[in-house]
Residue frames relative to the residue before (quaternion, step in Angstrom):
aa qw qx qy qz dx dy dz
M 1.0000 0.0000 0.0000 0.0000 0.00 0.00 0.00
K 0.6544 0.5138 -0.3082 0.4612 3.55 0.95 -0.94
R 0.6382 0.5366 -0.3237 0.4471 3.56 1.02 -0.83
E 0.6484 0.5181 -0.3105 0.4633 3.58 0.99 -0.83
V 0.6344 0.5252 -0.3228 0.4664 3.56 1.05 -0.81
I 0.6450 0.5231 -0.3149 0.4594 3.58 0.97 -0.87
I 0.6515 0.5197 -0.3076 0.4592 3.58 0.97 -0.90
I 0.6498 0.5147 -0.3100 0.4655 3.57 0.97 -0.90
K 0.6487 0.5170 -0.3134 0.4623 3.58 0.97 -0.87
E 0.6463 0.5172 -0.3171 0.4628 3.57 1.01 -0.82
I 0.6424 0.5210 -0.3193 0.4625 3.58 1.00 -0.82
I 0.6540 0.5099 -0.3038 0.4690 3.57 0.97 -0.91
A 0.6525 0.5223 -0.3092 0.4537 3.57 0.98 -0.90
R 0.6557 0.5101 -0.3083 0.4635 3.58 1.00 -0.85
K 0.6511 0.5121 -0.3169 0.4619 3.58 1.00 -0.82
K 0.6355 0.5203 -0.3284 0.4666 3.58 1.03 -0.77
T 0.6446 0.5183 -0.3114 0.4678 3.56 0.99 -0.88
L 0.6490 0.5260 -0.3055 0.4569 3.56 0.99 -0.90
L 0.6680 0.5006 -0.2971 0.4635 3.57 0.92 -0.91
C 0.6340 0.5270 -0.3258 0.4629 3.58 1.02 -0.80
R 0.6679 0.4999 -0.2985 0.4635 3.58 0.96 -0.88
V 0.6293 0.5199 -0.3322 0.4726 3.57 1.01 -0.78
A 0.6453 0.5213 -0.3168 0.4598 3.59 0.98 -0.85
V 0.6475 0.5105 -0.3137 0.4709 3.58 1.00 -0.82
I 0.6373 0.5283 -0.3204 0.4604 3.59 0.98 -0.87
L 0.6753 0.4873 -0.2897 0.4717 3.58 0.86 -0.96
G 0.6438 0.5262 -0.3162 0.4569 3.56 1.00 -0.83
F 0.6711 0.4819 -0.3056 0.4733 3.56 0.94 -0.84
C 0.6162 0.5493 -0.3456 0.4463 3.59 1.01 -0.77
I 0.6445 0.5081 -0.3146 0.4769 3.58 0.99 -0.85
F 0.6488 0.5200 -0.3057 0.4640 3.57 0.97 -0.92
Y 0.7036 0.4755 -0.2796 0.4480 3.59 0.80 -1.01
L 0.6850 0.4865 -0.2912 0.4575 3.57 0.85 -0.96
S 0.6244 0.5275 -0.3343 0.4692 3.57 1.09 -0.70
G 0.6660 0.5013 -0.2908 0.4697 3.55 0.96 -0.91
F 0.6663 0.5003 -0.3003 0.4644 3.57 0.95 -0.88
S 0.6341 0.5293 -0.3239 0.4613 3.57 1.02 -0.81
W 0.6351 0.5213 -0.3256 0.4678 3.58 1.00 -0.79
L 0.6549 0.5149 -0.3083 0.4593 3.59 0.95 -0.89
E 0.6761 0.5125 -0.2896 0.4432 3.57 0.95 -0.91
N 0.7732 0.3803 -0.1782 0.4751 3.58 1.04 -0.77
R 0.5320 0.6307 -0.4261 0.3711 3.60 1.18 -0.14
H 0.3855 -0.7032 0.5491 0.2354 3.55 -1.26 0.41
V 0.0186 -0.7841 0.6200 -0.0194 3.56 -0.83 1.06
S 0.5783 -0.6238 0.4084 0.3311 3.56 -1.13 0.67
G 0.7966 -0.1057 0.0886 0.5885 3.59 1.13 -0.59
I 0.2374 -0.7672 0.5780 0.1447 3.55 -1.21 0.49
H 0.4449 -0.6684 0.5299 0.2728 3.54 -1.26 0.51
I 0.3194 -0.7481 0.5523 0.1826 3.59 -0.70 1.08
T 0.2587 -0.8106 0.5121 0.1173 3.59 -0.68 1.10
A 0.4981 0.6756 -0.4222 0.3424 3.60 1.25 -0.06
C 0.2280 -0.7382 0.6169 0.1501 3.55 -1.25 0.59
A 0.7438 -0.4196 0.2736 0.4425 3.59 -1.28 0.16
L 0.6484 0.5423 -0.3238 0.4250 3.58 0.98 -0.81
D 0.5984 0.5889 -0.3598 0.4070 3.59 1.06 -0.70
Y 0.6688 0.5093 -0.3005 0.4506 3.58 1.04 -0.74
K 0.6585 0.5078 -0.3004 0.4672 3.58 1.25 -0.38
I 0.5632 0.5950 -0.3866 0.4234 3.59 1.25 -0.33
P 0.3879 -0.7504 0.4804 0.2360 3.62 -0.65 1.03
F 0.4835 -0.6351 0.5183 0.3069 3.54 -1.17 0.61
Q 0.0060 0.7967 -0.6024 0.0489 3.58 -0.86 1.02
E 0.3043 -0.8151 0.4668 0.1586 3.57 -0.19 1.28
I 0.5339 0.6479 -0.4082 0.3585 3.60 1.17 -0.48
F 0.6238 0.5695 -0.3347 0.4178 3.58 1.17 -0.56
I 0.4338 0.6764 -0.4778 0.3549 3.59 1.25 0.10
I 0.5688 0.6088 -0.3826 0.3993 3.60 1.17 -0.52
P 0.7275 0.3748 -0.2687 0.5081 3.66 0.64 -0.93
Y 0.5787 0.5904 -0.3831 0.4121 3.59 1.10 -0.60
L 0.7163 0.4243 -0.2437 0.4975 3.58 0.93 -0.90
L 0.5874 0.5730 -0.3669 0.4381 3.59 1.14 -0.57
W 0.4898 0.6764 -0.4164 0.3594 3.57 1.23 -0.42
F 0.6504 0.5337 -0.3271 0.4303 3.59 0.91 -0.86
V 0.6629 0.4796 -0.2884 0.4974 3.57 1.02 -0.85
Y 0.6293 0.5731 -0.3131 0.4213 3.56 0.98 -0.94
I 0.7137 0.4422 -0.2637 0.4750 3.58 0.77 -1.02
A 0.6590 0.5089 -0.3147 0.4558 3.59 0.91 -0.89
A 0.6720 0.4994 -0.2993 0.4577 3.59 0.89 -0.92
T 0.6406 0.5267 -0.3261 0.4538 3.59 1.01 -0.79
V 0.6633 0.4952 -0.3066 0.4699 3.58 0.89 -0.91
I 0.6619 0.5076 -0.3071 0.4581 3.60 0.91 -0.89
Y 0.6335 0.5351 -0.3392 0.4442 3.60 0.95 -0.82
F 0.7163 0.4382 -0.2685 0.4720 3.59 0.76 -0.99
L 0.5884 0.5746 -0.3597 0.4408 3.57 1.11 -0.64
L 0.7702 0.3854 -0.1832 0.4740 3.57 0.92 -0.92
H 0.8287 0.3077 -0.1054 0.4554 3.58 1.00 -0.76
E 0.8142 0.1808 -0.0942 0.5437 3.64 1.03 -0.53
D 0.2163 -0.8244 0.5147 0.0937 3.53 0.17 1.33
E 0.6715 0.5462 -0.3097 0.3936 3.56 0.93 -0.93
N 0.7464 0.3690 -0.2190 0.5087 3.58 1.15 -0.51
F 0.5061 0.6743 -0.4225 0.3327 3.59 1.20 -0.34
N 0.6690 0.5190 -0.3145 0.4292 3.59 0.81 -0.97
A 0.6641 0.5041 -0.3051 0.4601 3.56 0.98 -0.87
L 0.6532 0.5031 -0.3108 0.4729 3.58 0.96 -0.86
A 0.6714 0.4998 -0.2977 0.4591 3.57 0.85 -0.98
G 0.6481 0.5203 -0.3118 0.4604 3.57 1.01 -0.82
T 0.6422 0.5280 -0.3144 0.4582 3.55 1.01 -0.85
L 0.6741 0.4909 -0.2904 0.4693 3.57 0.89 -0.95
A 0.6914 0.4930 -0.2856 0.4443 3.57 0.81 -1.01
L 0.6632 0.5075 -0.3113 0.4535 3.58 0.92 -0.87
G 0.6878 0.4889 -0.2885 0.4523 3.57 0.86 -0.94
M 0.6816 0.4882 -0.2907 0.4610 3.57 0.93 -0.88
T 0.6297 0.5192 -0.3311 0.4736 3.58 1.10 -0.66
L 0.6530 0.5020 -0.3108 0.4744 3.58 0.98 -0.85
F 0.5880 0.5629 -0.3606 0.4554 3.58 1.13 -0.64
L 0.6536 0.5076 -0.3132 0.4659 3.60 0.92 -0.87
V 0.6520 0.5194 -0.3118 0.4560 3.56 0.99 -0.87
V 0.6572 0.5117 -0.3055 0.4614 3.58 0.91 -0.95
S 0.6810 0.4945 -0.2883 0.4567 3.58 0.89 -0.95
A 0.6481 0.5156 -0.3194 0.4606 3.59 1.08 -0.70
I 0.7205 0.4386 -0.2385 0.4813 3.58 0.98 -0.88
Y 0.7976 0.1929 -0.0512 0.5693 3.56 1.02 -0.90
P 0.2009 -0.8051 0.5457 0.1170 3.62 0.18 1.21
N 0.0471 0.8248 -0.5559 0.0921 3.56 -0.70 1.06
G 0.0750 0.8049 -0.5854 0.0621 3.54 -1.22 0.36
L 0.3936 -0.7053 0.5452 0.2243 3.54 -1.37 -0.10
N 0.1730 -0.7506 0.6226 0.1376 3.54 -1.32 0.35
L 0.3578 0.7810 -0.4349 0.2701 3.56 1.09 0.79
R 0.5506 0.6616 -0.3935 0.3228 3.58 1.11 -0.53
P 0.4799 -0.6564 0.4890 0.3159 3.59 -0.98 0.75
V 0.4495 -0.6890 0.5050 0.2610 3.55 -1.07 0.79
T 0.7788 0.1001 -0.0422 0.6177 3.55 1.09 -0.82
F 0.3252 -0.7399 0.5592 0.1845 3.56 -1.26 0.44
E 0.4431 -0.7135 0.4877 0.2382 3.55 -0.94 0.97
R 0.7645 0.2924 -0.1485 0.5549 3.57 1.19 -0.56
D 0.1858 -0.7523 0.6187 0.1293 3.54 -1.32 0.32
N 0.2924 0.7359 -0.5593 0.2451 3.56 -0.38 1.24
I 0.7460 -0.4101 0.2757 0.4464 3.58 -1.29 0.06
F 0.6488 0.5211 -0.3216 0.4518 3.58 1.06 -0.73
I 0.6255 0.5240 -0.3323 0.4730 3.57 1.04 -0.76
R 0.6629 0.5111 -0.3095 0.4512 3.56 0.95 -0.85
L 0.6272 0.5148 -0.3304 0.4821 3.57 1.08 -0.67
V 0.6279 0.5244 -0.3279 0.4724 3.57 1.01 -0.79
Q 0.6494 0.5189 -0.3109 0.4609 3.57 0.96 -0.88
F 0.6215 0.5335 -0.3335 0.4668 3.56 1.08 -0.73
V 0.6536 0.5027 -0.3051 0.4766 3.58 0.96 -0.89
Y 0.6558 0.5167 -0.3142 0.4519 3.59 0.88 -0.92
K 0.6559 0.5310 -0.3079 0.4395 3.57 1.01 -0.85
N 0.7793 0.3597 -0.1677 0.4851 3.57 1.00 -0.82
D 0.7475 0.2903 -0.1833 0.5687 3.59 1.27 -0.10
T 0.2911 -0.7846 0.5208 0.1684 3.58 -0.32 1.22
P 0.5132 -0.6508 0.4579 0.3215 3.63 -1.15 0.50
T 0.5161 0.5974 -0.4383 0.4296 3.56 0.96 0.90
N 0.7891 0.2839 -0.2278 0.4948 3.56 -1.32 0.28
V 0.3136 0.7849 -0.4623 0.2681 3.53 0.76 1.13
L 0.6979 0.4831 -0.2464 0.4677 3.59 1.27 -0.26
P 0.5343 -0.3669 -0.7422 0.1707 1.58 -1.18 2.23
S 0.6395 -0.5351 0.3785 0.4017 3.59 -1.24 0.24
I 0.3125 -0.7554 0.5481 0.1768 3.57 -0.59 1.15
H 0.5520 0.5885 -0.3951 0.4393 3.59 1.14 -0.52
I 0.7105 0.4348 -0.2520 0.4925 3.57 0.88 -0.95
Y 0.6507 0.5351 -0.3243 0.4302 3.59 0.86 -0.92
N 0.7118 0.4479 -0.2676 0.4702 3.59 0.74 -1.00
S 0.6130 0.5476 -0.3510 0.4486 3.59 1.06 -0.68
L 0.6503 0.5055 -0.3075 0.4764 3.57 0.98 -0.84
A 0.6499 0.5197 -0.3120 0.4585 3.57 0.97 -0.87
A 0.6629 0.5001 -0.3002 0.4694 3.58 0.96 -0.89
F 0.6632 0.5159 -0.3087 0.4458 3.58 0.90 -0.93
M 0.6958 0.4706 -0.2871 0.4604 3.59 0.82 -0.94
A 0.6126 0.5350 -0.3484 0.4659 3.58 1.10 -0.64
I 0.6658 0.4883 -0.2950 0.4809 3.58 0.97 -0.86
K 0.6321 0.5427 -0.3288 0.4448 3.56 0.99 -0.81
R 0.6994 0.4462 -0.2574 0.4955 3.58 1.12 -0.70
S 0.5602 0.6838 -0.3531 0.3066 3.59 1.23 -0.42
K 0.6240 -0.5119 0.4381 0.3958 3.53 -1.35 0.27
L 0.6032 0.5865 -0.3435 0.4173 3.55 1.07 -0.79
A 0.6997 0.4632 -0.2684 0.4732 3.58 0.90 -0.95
R 0.6168 0.5371 -0.3568 0.4514 3.59 1.11 -0.56
K 0.6945 0.4538 -0.2717 0.4878 3.56 1.08 -0.73
Q 0.7894 0.1029 -0.0251 0.6046 3.55 1.04 -0.83
K 0.2667 -0.8216 0.4865 0.1313 3.57 -0.02 1.32
G 0.5147 0.6601 -0.4071 0.3656 3.56 1.23 -0.38
W 0.5927 0.5764 -0.3669 0.4265 3.59 1.12 -0.60
A 0.6597 0.4962 -0.3110 0.4710 3.58 0.96 -0.83
W 0.6551 0.5017 -0.3084 0.4733 3.57 0.98 -0.86
G 0.6767 0.5124 -0.2941 0.4393 3.58 0.87 -0.96
T 0.7055 0.4374 -0.2655 0.4903 3.57 0.85 -0.94
G 0.5869 0.5664 -0.3656 0.4484 3.57 1.17 -0.53
I 0.6560 0.4961 -0.2980 0.4845 3.56 0.97 -0.89
L 0.6496 0.5146 -0.3164 0.4616 3.58 0.95 -0.89
T 0.6357 0.5344 -0.3248 0.4525 3.59 1.00 -0.82
V 0.6472 0.5086 -0.3139 0.4733 3.58 0.96 -0.86
L 0.6614 0.5071 -0.3059 0.4603 3.59 0.93 -0.88
I 0.6371 0.5199 -0.3268 0.4659 3.59 1.02 -0.76
I 0.6362 0.5243 -0.3218 0.4655 3.56 0.99 -0.85
L 0.6578 0.4949 -0.3000 0.4821 3.58 0.95 -0.90
A 0.6276 0.5674 -0.3340 0.4155 3.57 1.00 -0.84
T 0.6355 0.5609 -0.3436 0.4043 3.59 0.95 -0.79
V 0.7260 0.3990 -0.2466 0.5030 3.59 1.06 -0.70
F 0.6644 0.5005 -0.3184 0.4546 3.62 0.99 -0.70
L 0.6895 0.4247 -0.2765 0.5174 3.60 1.21 -0.43
K 0.4285 -0.7318 0.4292 0.3108 3.56 1.35 0.01
Q 0.3826 0.7242 -0.4799 0.3144 3.54 1.13 0.68
H 0.7948 0.0826 -0.0346 0.6002 3.55 1.20 -0.55
S 0.4235 -0.6624 0.5514 0.2791 3.52 -1.29 0.41
M 0.6571 -0.4903 0.3830 0.4256 3.55 -1.28 0.18
F 0.6083 0.5551 -0.3468 0.4490 3.57 1.11 -0.67
D 0.6058 0.5484 -0.3454 0.4615 3.59 1.04 -0.75
G 0.6799 0.5025 -0.2812 0.4541 3.55 0.99 -0.92
V 0.6431 0.5166 -0.3194 0.4664 3.57 0.98 -0.85
C 0.6541 0.5045 -0.3094 0.4710 3.58 0.98 -0.83
A 0.6233 0.5313 -0.3371 0.4644 3.59 1.06 -0.73
L 0.6484 0.5119 -0.3106 0.4702 3.58 0.98 -0.84
A 0.6649 0.5035 -0.3039 0.4606 3.58 0.89 -0.91
L 0.6521 0.5091 -0.3091 0.4691 3.57 0.98 -0.86
Y 0.6519 0.5191 -0.3239 0.4479 3.57 0.96 -0.84
V 0.6225 0.5489 -0.3487 0.4355 3.61 0.92 -0.84
V 0.6819 0.4869 -0.2837 0.4663 3.57 0.95 -0.90
T 0.7130 0.4558 -0.2717 0.4583 3.60 0.78 -0.99
D 0.5886 0.5637 -0.3678 0.4478 3.59 1.12 -0.60
K 0.6638 0.4926 -0.3028 0.4744 3.57 0.92 -0.88
L 0.6592 0.5153 -0.3106 0.4511 3.57 0.98 -0.83
C 0.7596 0.4161 -0.2155 0.4509 3.58 0.75 -1.06
Y 0.7293 0.3891 -0.2467 0.5057 3.59 0.91 -0.78
G 0.6295 0.5565 -0.3379 0.4240 3.56 1.10 -0.64
V 0.7553 0.3639 -0.2045 0.5052 3.58 1.04 -0.76
N 0.5480 0.6119 -0.4026 0.4039 3.59 1.27 -0.04
T 0.3136 -0.8016 0.4801 0.1688 3.58 -0.19 1.29
E 0.6242 0.5450 -0.3495 0.4372 3.58 1.01 -0.74
T 0.6520 0.5061 -0.3100 0.4719 3.56 1.01 -0.83
E 0.6437 0.5183 -0.3269 0.4583 3.57 0.98 -0.80
R 0.6431 0.5032 -0.3277 0.4753 3.60 0.99 -0.76
S 0.6187 0.5460 -0.3367 0.4536 3.54 1.09 -0.76
K 0.6396 0.5266 -0.3269 0.4547 3.58 0.99 -0.84
V 0.6434 0.5183 -0.3185 0.4647 3.58 0.99 -0.84
R 0.6492 0.5131 -0.3177 0.4629 3.59 0.95 -0.89
N 0.6477 0.5325 -0.3197 0.4413 3.56 1.00 -0.85
Q 0.6604 0.5102 -0.3057 0.4584 3.56 1.04 -0.77
L 0.6750 0.4930 -0.2922 0.4647 3.56 1.14 -0.62
I 0.6184 0.5605 -0.3503 0.4250 3.58 1.18 -0.56
């Protein structure tokens, strides 16, 4: 009887923890989207162009709209997986994403930035071009530094690479690694980001990864357990 009571208490505790985490995720999403919407709609006297000479030489390739849009599924699926299956790594992943996205809002607010790389006209007309046009219509070429597409992709990939899932099935690390590379390429081939945006995203991720995973005791204990297994 006592054992059953303990099990029930553990189930209730896990459900409460899950609900709290979901509430925090939803709260942060509201905060981030509100902040991003304000940045997109505010009026500034001028913006800093982040493109370099090499960016203008990179050809536009609409086929990359596929991995670009898959990013939304990729990030959502990664967060949901860790939320439900790997408590020890969820906090570190969530912290990494939240910290980077918040710093992005701060940078964009202090340093208005944007690009002038998008093609004015398109030589072809196909489903991929129409998807690109939809993205261009709903996402202005401003507030691009650092690239959140690249930053979040790196965070998701490294979290999966460290996960129990990837240790059991290495194909997940390879698959998400390839997808991450394609997403990074998509940002420049679709003219959504400059190479400088990507480099800054990588640099920011390196710092936040050390901060969030380095101070996360549960993750450190997990690493020790993994080495002993």
